[in-house]
C-alpha positions as CSV (number, residue, x, y, z in Angstrom):
1,X,0.0,0.0,0.0
2,X,1.3,3.4,-0.9
3,X,1.6,5.8,2.1
4,X,2.0,9.5,2.5
5,X,5.6,10.6,3.2
6,X,6.4,12.7,6.2
7,X,5.6,16.5,5.9
8,X,5.0,19.5,8.0
9,X,1.4,20.9,7.8
10,X,1.0,24.7,8.0
11,X,-2.5,26.2,8.5
12,X,-2.5,30.0,7.8
13,X,-5.7,32.0,8.1
14,X,-5.3,34.3,5.2
15,X,-4.2,34.1,1.6
16,X,-1.5,36.7,2.3
17,X,-0.1,34.5,5.1
18,X,-0.3,31.4,2.9
19,X,1.5,33.2,0.1
20,X,4.2,34.4,2.5
21,X,4.8,30.8,3.7
22,X,5.1,29.6,0.1
23,X,7.6,32.4,-0.7
24,X,9.7,31.8,2.4
25,X,9.8,28.0,2.0
26,X,10.3,28.0,-1.8
27,X,10.3,24.8,-3.8
28,X,10.0,22.6,-0.7
29,X,6.4,23.8,-0.1
30,X,3.1,23.3,-1.9
31,X,-0.4,24.7,-1.3
32,X,-3.2,22.2,-0.7
33,X,-7.0,22.8,-0.6
34,X,-9.2,19.7,-1.0
35,X,-6.1,17.6,-1.6
36,X,-7.8,15.2,-4.0
37,X,-4.9,15.5,-6.5
38,X,-2.0,16.5,-4.2
39,X,-2.2,13.6,-1.7
40,X,-2.3,10.7,-4.3
41,X,0.6,12.3,-6.1
42,X,2.6,12.6,-2.9
43,X,2.0,8.9,-2.4
44,X,3.3,8.1,-5.9
45,X,6.4,10.3,-5.5
46,X,5.3,12.8,-8.2
47,X,5.0,15.6,-5.6
48,X,7.7,15.7,-2.9
49,X,7.0,18.7,-0.7
50,X,8.4,18.9,2.8
51,X,5.8,21.4,3.7
52,X,2.1,21.6,2.9
53,X,0.4,25.0,3.2
54,X,-3.3,24.3,3.8
55,X,-5.9,26.7,2.5
56,X,-8.7,24.9,4.5
57,X,-8.9,27.7,7.2
58,X,-8.9,30.5,4.7
59,X,-12.3,32.1,4.3
60,X,-11.5,34.8,1.7
61,X,-11.3,32.4,-1.2
62,X,-14.8,31.1,-0.7
63,X,-18.2,32.4,-1.8
64,X,-20.6,32.1,-4.7
65,X,-22.5,35.3,-5.3
66,X,-23.7,37.5,-8.1
67,X,-22.9,41.2,-8.0
68,X,-24.9,43.5,-10.3
69,X,-22.8,45.2,-12.8
70,X,-19.8,42.9,-12.1
71,X,-20.9,39.3,-12.6
72,X,-20.7,36.1,-10.7
73,X,-17.9,35.5,-8.2
74,X,-16.8,31.9,-7.8
75,X,-14.4,31.5,-4.9
76,X,-11.5,29.1,-5.5
77,X,-12.2,27.3,-2.2
78,X,-15.7,26.3,-3.1
79,X,-16.2,22.6,-3.6
80,X,-17.1,21.3,-7.0
81,X,-20.3,19.9,-5.6
82,X,-21.2,23.4,-4.3
83,X,-20.5,24.9,-7.8
84,X,-22.4,22.2,-9.6
85,X,-25.5,22.6,-7.4
86,X,-25.6,26.4,-7.2
87,X,-28.9,27.9,-8.4
88,X,-27.4,30.8,-10.4
89,X,-24.7,28.6,-11.9
90,X,-27.3,26.0,-13.0
91,X,-29.6,28.6,-14.5
92,X,-27.1,31.0,-16.2
93,X,-24.0,28.8,-16.7
94,X,-25.2,25.2,-17.1
95,X,-21.9,24.4,-18.8
96,X,-20.0,25.2,-15.6
97,X,-22.5,23.2,-13.5
98,X,-22.1,20.2,-15.9
99,X,-18.3,20.5,-15.9
100,X,-18.0,20.6,-12.1
101,X,-20.6,17.8,-11.8
102,X,-18.7,15.5,-14.2
103,X,-15.4,15.7,-12.3
104,X,-14.4,12.3,-10.7
105,X,-16.9,10.9,-8.1
106,X,-19.4,12.5,-5.7
107,X,-17.1,11.9,-2.7
108,X,-14.2,13.6,-4.4
109,X,-16.4,16.5,-5.6
110,X,-17.5,17.0,-2.0
111,X,-13.8,17.6,-1.1
112,X,-12.1,18.9,-4.2
113,X,-12.3,22.6,-5.0
114,X,-12.9,24.4,-8.2
115,X,-9.6,26.2,-7.7
116,X,-7.9,22.8,-7.5
117,X,-9.5,21.7,-10.7
118,X,-8.6,24.9,-12.5
119,X,-4.9,24.4,-11.6
120,X,-4.9,20.6,-11.6
121,X,-1.5,19.1,-12.6
122,X,-1.2,18.0,-16.2
123,X,-1.5,14.3,-16.9
124,X,0.2,11.6,-18.9
125,X,0.1,7.8,-19.0
126,X,3.9,7.7,-18.5
127,X,3.8,10.1,-15.6
128,X,0.7,9.2,-13.6
129,X,2.1,5.9,-12.3
130,X,3.8,4.8,-9.1
131,X,7.4,5.7,-8.4
132,X,8.4,2.0,-8.9
133,X,6.7,1.9,-12.4
134,X,8.3,5.2,-13.5
135,X,11.7,4.0,-12.2
136,X,11.4,0.8,-14.2
137,X,10.9,2.7,-17.5
138,X,13.6,5.3,-16.7
139,X,11.4,8.2,-15.6
140,X,10.3,11.0,-17.9
141,X,10.9,14.7,-18.5
142,X,8.1,15.8,-16.2
143,X,9.6,14.1,-13.1
144,X,13.1,12.8,-12.4
145,X,14.0,12.1,-16.1
146,X,15.4,14.0,-19.1
147,X,13.3,12.7,-22.0
148,X,9.6,12.8,-23.0
149,X,8.5,9.2,-23.4
150,X,5.6,10.3,-25.6
151,X,7.8,12.1,-28.1
152,X,11.5,11.6,-27.4
153,X,12.6,14.5,-29.6
154,X,10.4,17.0,-27.8
155,X,12.1,19.6,-25.8
156,X,9.0,20.2,-23.7
157,X,6.8,18.0,-21.6
158,X,3.6,17.0,-23.5
159,X,1.4,16.1,-20.5
160,X,-2.1,17.3,-21.1
161,X,-4.4,19.7,-19.4
162,X,-7.2,17.6,-17.8
163,X,-9.3,20.3,-16.2
164,X,-13.0,20.2,-16.9
165,X,-13.8,23.7,-15.6
166,X,-11.0,25.6,-17.2
167,X,-12.3,25.4,-20.8
168,X,-15.8,26.4,-19.7
169,X,-14.6,29.4,-17.7
170,X,-12.4,30.4,-20.6
171,X,-15.4,30.2,-23.0
172,X,-17.3,32.5,-20.7
173,X,-14.5,35.1,-20.5
174,X,-13.8,34.6,-16.9
175,X,-11.0,36.5,-15.1
176,X,-8.9,35.1,-12.2
177,X,-7.9,36.9,-9.1
178,X,-4.4,36.0,-7.9
179,X,-3.2,37.0,-4.5
180,X,0.4,37.2,-3.1
181,X,2.2,39.2,-0.4
182,X,2.5,42.0,-3.0
183,X,-1.2,42.3,-3.3
184,X,-3.7,41.0,-5.9
185,X,-4.2,41.2,-9.6
186,X,-7.0,40.2,-11.9
187,X,-6.1,38.6,-15.2
188,X,-8.0,36.8,-18.0
189,X,-8.1,33.1,-17.4
190,X,-6.8,32.4,-20.9
191,X,-3.5,34.1,-20.0
192,X,-2.9,31.8,-17.0
193,X,-2.1,28.7,-19.0
194,X,1.0,27.7,-21.0
195,X,1.3,24.9,-23.5
196,X,4.0,23.2,-21.5
197,X,3.3,20.1,-19.4
198,X,5.7,21.1,-16.6
199,X,5.5,24.9,-16.5
200,X,1.8,25.0,-17.4
201,X,0.7,28.0,-15.2
202,X,1.8,31.5,-16.0
203,X,1.9,32.8,-12.4
204,X,4.5,33.2,-9.7
205,X,5.0,30.2,-7.4
206,X,3.8,32.2,-4.3
207,X,0.6,33.5,-6.0
208,X,-2.7,31.8,-5.0
209,X,-6.0,31.8,-6.7
210,X,-8.6,33.6,-4.7
211,X,-11.4,33.0,-7.2
212,X,-12.7,33.9,-10.7
213,X,-15.2,36.5,-11.9
214,X,-17.6,35.5,-14.7
215,X,-18.3,38.9,-16.2
216,X,-21.8,40.4,-16.3
217,X,-21.5,40.5,-20.1
218,X,-21.5,36.6,-20.2
219,X,-25.0,36.4,-18.7
220,X,-27.4,35.4,-21.4
221,X,-24.9,33.5,-23.4
222,X,-25.9,30.0,-24.4
223,X,-23.3,27.6,-23.1
224,X,-22.5,23.9,-23.0
225,X,-19.8,21.4,-21.9
226,X,-19.4,17.8,-23.3
227,X,-16.9,15.3,-22.0
228,X,-15.5,12.2,-23.5
229,X,-14.2,9.5,-21.2
230,X,-14.3,5.7,-21.0
231,X,-16.4,5.4,-17.8
232,X,-19.3,7.5,-16.8
233,X,-17.7,8.6,-13.6
234,X,-14.3,9.0,-12.0
235,X,-12.3,9.4,-15.3
236,X,-10.4,12.5,-16.3
237,X,-11.5,13.8,-19.8
238,X,-9.7,12.5,-22.8
239,X,-11.5,15.2,-24.7
240,X,-13.7,18.1,-23.4
241,X,-15.6,20.7,-25.5
242,X,-16.9,24.0,-24.0
243,X,-18.9,26.2,-26.4
244,X,-20.6,29.5,-25.7
245,X,-22.8,31.6,-28.1
246,X,-24.4,35.0,-27.8
247,X,-27.4,35.1,-30.1
248,X,-29.2,38.2,-31.3
249,X,-33.0,38.8,-31.2
250,X,-33.0,38.1,-35.0
251,X,-31.4,34.7,-34.6
252,X,-27.9,35.5,-35.8
253,X,-24.8,34.8,-33.7
254,X,-23.2,37.9,-32.3
255,X,-20.2,36.2,-30.5
256,X,-18.9,32.7,-30.1
257,X,-16.1,30.8,-28.4
258,X,-15.1,27.1,-28.5
259,X,-12.5,25.8,-26.2
260,X,-11.1,22.2,-26.0
261,X,-9.4,20.4,-23.1
262,X,-7.2,17.3,-23.0
263,X,-5.7,17.9,-26.4
264,X,-2.7,20.0,-25.3
265,X,-1.0,21.1,-22.2
266,X,-3.3,24.1,-21.9
267,X,-6.9,24.7,-22.8
268,X,-7.1,25.1,-26.6
269,X,-9.2,28.0,-28.0
270,X,-10.5,27.4,-31.5
271,X,-9.5,30.8,-32.7
272,X,-11.2,30.6,-36.1
273,X,-14.6,29.4,-34.7
274,X,-16.1,33.0,-34.4
275,X,-15.2,33.7,-38.0
276,X,-17.5,30.9,-39.3
277,X,-20.2,31.2,-36.6
278,X,-20.7,35.0,-36.1
279,X,-22.8,37.4,-38.2
280,X,-25.2,34.7,-39.5
281,X,-27.7,32.2,-38.2
282,X,-25.9,29.1,-36.8
283,X,-26.9,26.4,-39.3
284,X,-25.7,23.0,-40.3
285,X,-23.1,24.4,-42.6
286,X,-21.5,26.7,-40.1
287,X,-21.6,24.1,-37.4
288,X,-19.8,21.6,-39.6
289,X,-17.2,24.2,-40.6
290,X,-16.5,25.1,-37.0
291,X,-16.3,21.5,-36.0
292,X,-13.8,20.9,-38.9
293,X,-11.7,23.8,-37.7
294,X,-11.7,22.4,-34.1
295,X,-10.5,19.1,-35.3
296,X,-7.6,20.7,-37.2
297,X,-6.3,22.4,-34.1
298,X,-6.8,19.3,-31.9
299,X,-3.6,17.4,-31.6
300,X,-4.0,14.7,-29.0
301,X,-1.0,12.4,-28.4
302,X,-0.6,8.8,-27.3
303,X,-0.5,9.7,-23.6
304,X,-4.0,9.3,-22.4
305,X,-6.8,6.7,-22.5
306,X,-8.2,5.8,-26.0
307,X,-6.3,6.1,-29.3
308,X,-5.1,9.6,-30.2
309,X,-6.5,9.4,-33.7
310,X,-9.9,8.5,-32.3
311,X,-9.8,11.4,-29.9
312,X,-8.9,13.8,-32.8
313,X,-11.8,12.5,-34.9
314,X,-14.2,12.8,-31.9
315,X,-13.3,16.5,-31.6
316,X,-15.3,17.1,-34.7
317,X,-18.2,15.0,-33.4
318,X,-18.3,16.6,-30.0
319,X,-18.1,20.2,-31.3
320,X,-20.9,19.4,-33.7
321,X,-23.0,18.0,-30.8
322,X,-22.2,20.9,-28.6
323,X,-23.2,23.6,-31.2
324,X,-26.3,21.7,-32.1
325,X,-27.4,21.6,-28.5
326,X,-27.0,25.4,-28.3
327,X,-29.0,26.1,-31.4
328,X,-31.9,23.5,-30.8
329,X,-35.0,25.3,-29.7
330,X,-33.0,28.3,-28.6
331,X,-32.3,26.8,-25.2
332,X,-29.2,26.8,-23.0
333,X,-28.1,23.4,-21.8
334,X,-25.4,21.8,-19.9
335,X,-26.3,18.8,-21.8
336,X,-26.0,15.1,-21.0
337,X,-22.6,13.5,-21.3
338,X,-22.3,12.2,-24.8
339,X,-21.4,8.5,-25.3
340,X,-17.9,7.8,-26.5
341,X,-19.0,5.4,-29.2
């Protein structure tokens, strides 16, 4: 049985104090909230902190509330279950409710936080193994080795982003609030991710996520999230599609955004989707064109469940399904999880 290694547990009361502890202790410290990803990886030797800085006693990174003129505040410390079941989230942003509700199992959603899911470690079949398994194959670039076992000629780690909530919040134009000892800053969520499996977050090590704002302008957008995985619960996505449309009173599309997950080390925005969807009614032709564009920028590798070529082809299928849901009877929908067949 794998056991947790020894560590020192620190329980600050504020984000500023937690940030100061992280800055003082440096690479030997990690922040932990729900711990649903941190603790298993400590057992497998993927994370090796000597200090854990708990955010469990911090109140300022909680809360789910709407502020008129500003939008919806989603505190990073809110559990995934709380987000998935919140009345405003379910009514206005069913894609977020669906994404949060599709993470892992109910028990883990009751403990895991949305902040943890937004910043969840990138994944790879060659990395997410026990220390002994990784030692047997010679380790990899992401941890203890010097070569990417997925693509040996790659100079960067190709582990994939497996967050369900990140593509949804990206599609809704959300902005993150980061806190450190130097104060706080608010940045678009899109700018927080890098396409690098190791250095995948564009923030300072001591910065902590207080929460995200979904802007007032995103209210009224139709939004949906679909997830491909082998089992109907527990599994990380091998493909996720978040789509959001703003429709005019005349039935034309005024704005659109399509974001993919699990096809790169960062959420992948389909940059050309608005070009084919906006300024016209969203019909079969424009949906098919947008889905084809999404498939072209989807580059899954052989480092997750299911064959990479199948996941690439399913990008087109899932984008088609997502956009059709958004344009059927003019309803917003989180949508049922589509079958992987």
